[in-house]
N, C-alpha and C positions, 0 to 999 in steps of 0.2 A: 579533666579538672571538674570535680563535682561541686561547683559553686554556681550561684546565679549568673556571675560574669562568664563562667565557663560555658554554661548552657546557652547564653546569649551569643557567645562567639561561635559555638557549634551551629546554631540556627542561622547565623549570618553567613557562615561558610557554605552550609547546605543550600541556602537561597542563591548564593553566587554561582555555585556549580549548576544548580537547576536552571538559572537564567542563561548561563553560558551554553548549556545543552539546547536550550530553547532557540538561541541564535543559530547554532549549528544546524538544527533541524529545519530552519527556514530555507536552507539551501536544498534544492531538489535536483533530480538526476539530469535535467536538461542543461545543467552547468551554466545557467544564466548568472552573470555576476550581479551582486546586490550591493547597493550603497547603504550607508548608515540610515538614510531616510527611508529606503525601501525595507530595511530590517525593522525599523520602528513600526512601519505599517503592518508587516507580517507578524511580528511578535507581540505588539501592543505594549512593549516596554518603553520607559522614558528615554528620550534622546540621549541624555547624559549617560545613562546606564549602558545603552547600546554602544556608544562611543568608547566607553571604558572597556567593555567586554571585547569589542573587535580589536582594540589595541593589545589586550592581553593575549587573545587568540592568535594574533599575528606573531607575537613574541615567542609563543610556545610551539609554533609551526602547524597550527590547525587551520589557519587562514593565510591567504597571500593576497597582496595587492595586485590588481590588474593594471598592467602598464598603460599609461595614457588615459586613465579614467579614475574616478573615485570609488570604483567598485571593488568588491572582494570576491574571492571564490575559495572553495575548500582546497586545502593543501595536503601534503603527504601524511601529516599526523592523523587526520581524519580517515584518509584512505587506508592507512595501515590497520586501524581498528576495524574498519569494514571488511577488509580482506581476511583478517584474523578470524572474525566472526563467521564469515562464509566458509572458510576452510576448515573450521573446527566443529561446525554444527552437524551433528550426526543425522538429524532429520533431513536437512537439506542435501547432504551428501547422498543419502539413500534415495531421495526423491528425483534427483537430477536425471539418472538414466531413464526412468519411467516417463518423465516429462519430455525428454528429448525424443524418445521413440514415438510418443504420441504426436509431437510436432511434425516429425518426419513423415509419419504415416498419413496425416491429414493435410499436410502443407499449410500449417497455421503456426501462430505463436501460442505458447501455453504458459500460464502464469499461476503462481501461488501467491495469495495476498492475505494480509491481516489488517486489523483495524489500526488506524493512525488518526485519532480524533474523529472527525467527520469524513475522513478519507480512507482509502485503501492503499497500503504500502506493499509493493511487490518485493517479496523475499526470495523468490526464485522466478526465473524467466528463461524459457528455451524457445528457439525459433527454428523453423525449417529453413534450409538453405535457399528455398524458392521464395521466401517471404522477405521483401526488401522495403516494404512501405510503412511498417510500424516502427518508429524510432523510440522504442521503449527498452527497459532493461531492469535489472535488480536495482531497487531504490526508487523506481518510478512511483509517483503518487497520483492516484486517480480518484475522482469523486465517488463516494460510496453510494449516494442516493440515485445516481443516473446511469450506473454501469451494471452490467450483468454480474460481474464478480462481487460488486458491493451489495447488490440486492440478494444474491445467493448467501452471502455472509450474514446479512440482516435476518434472512429467513431462518438461518440456523441458530440464532440466539434464543435464550430463554425468553418467554413471552413478555415478562415485565421489562426486562432490559431492552428488548426489541421495541416495545411501545414507546419507551422514553427516548430512544434514539431516533425513531421516526418523527416524533414531535420536535426534536431538536433540528432535524433536517427541514421540516416544514417551516419552522420559525426562521431558519437561515435563508430559505427560499423566498421569504416575504410574500408578496401578492400571489405568487405562483405556488404557494405552499400546499393548497388543497389539491391542485392538479398533480403535483408531485406525489402527494400521498396516494392518490388514486392509481398513479402509474406504478408505484412501489407495490401496492396490493394486487395489481394485475399481474405483476411478475411473481408474487407469492402464489397466486392461483395457478399460474403456469408451472411453478415448481411442485405444487401439490398434485397436479394432474399428470405431469410428464417427467418430473424429477430434475428438470433443468429449466433455466430461463434464458431467453435471447433478447438482446437489446441492440438497437441500431443507433449510431451517433451518440452514444452515451457520454463521451468526453471529447470527441473530435469528429467533425463531419466526415462521413464516409467510412467510419470504422464500426465494427460490430463485434459482439462477443456472445458466447454461449457458456453458461457457468452453472456450478452446483457447489454446495458446501461439503466440506470433509472434516471429520474429527479424527485427530491423530493421537495415538499413544494412550497410556493408562490415564492420563489427565484429560483426555478428550479435547486436545487443543483445536479450536475452531479456526479453519482457514477457508477462504474462497478459492476455487480452482476454475480457471476459464481457458477456453480456446478462442482465438480471435484473429482478425485480419483487417486490412483496409481494402474496401471494394465498394464503389458507389453503385455498381450494377449487379445486384444479387437478389435472390429470393430468400429472405431471412428464414422463413419457415422450412424451406428445403435444406438450408445449411444446418439449421438446428437438428432436423431429422437425420442428416448425414453424420453429424458430429456426435450427437448425444450418446449413441451406443458405445462408441470407443471412449468417450470421456467418462461415462459411468464405469466402464470396465477398468480403466486406468485408476480411477478414484478408489474403486474397491481393492485393487491390487496394492495401492499405496497404503490404504488403511490396514489391510491384512499384513503387509510387510513390516509396518511400524506399530503393530498392535502392542508390543511389549516396550515400546519407546518410553523412557521414564524421565526424559529431560524436558527442556523448555525452549521456546523461541525467544 
């Protein structure tokens, strides 16, 4: 309908869809139920808007109520979309065997992640059968500024975009912003000199990761790629030196195998 009223209706519909997706994205892979009040805090949306959206998402099968509480969790509607995406994405289908082989060879978990605001979202995750301490998976969200996979991704960005994002992280960190900036640049120096960066306790005490950036396909899709594990007693430099050659090798194989990839994530 090509009228002012029609355009206003289209904008209203678009805003409703956008807000509904914002609510769904507030749920993370740890499956913690969220109440309307918690969704208001996570999304910044008005209370009345969140209440209306959760009611609609319940009706259409994207959320379900948690028995005995006021909380909600994702339901089968959201699950179906996620599985359809994972099952049909050619990039991820091609990456999975390489990531699994690397995980088994080094007895670690291996992840591919991309930017999700100020965080990193795992779009693929493979784990050695011997690793039972990291409870992560596809859909896990980790902080970008304090993890190896996030700093590797930051390092791979164009300089102007990188600088703007670092400033956003520093503002978000408040009084610790300058120290965080120094730590990020220390990881950048490590990437420049060794090709990888290693971080201990970046999102959870006793966890570590070694990471580098990869660019995939004709569009040069930027992803972070990391190996990690939970271990409070380790020599981080030794682990980086042990892991880095195999990680670089697999990253090169992945980029070569998907050099002609012409899709998107």
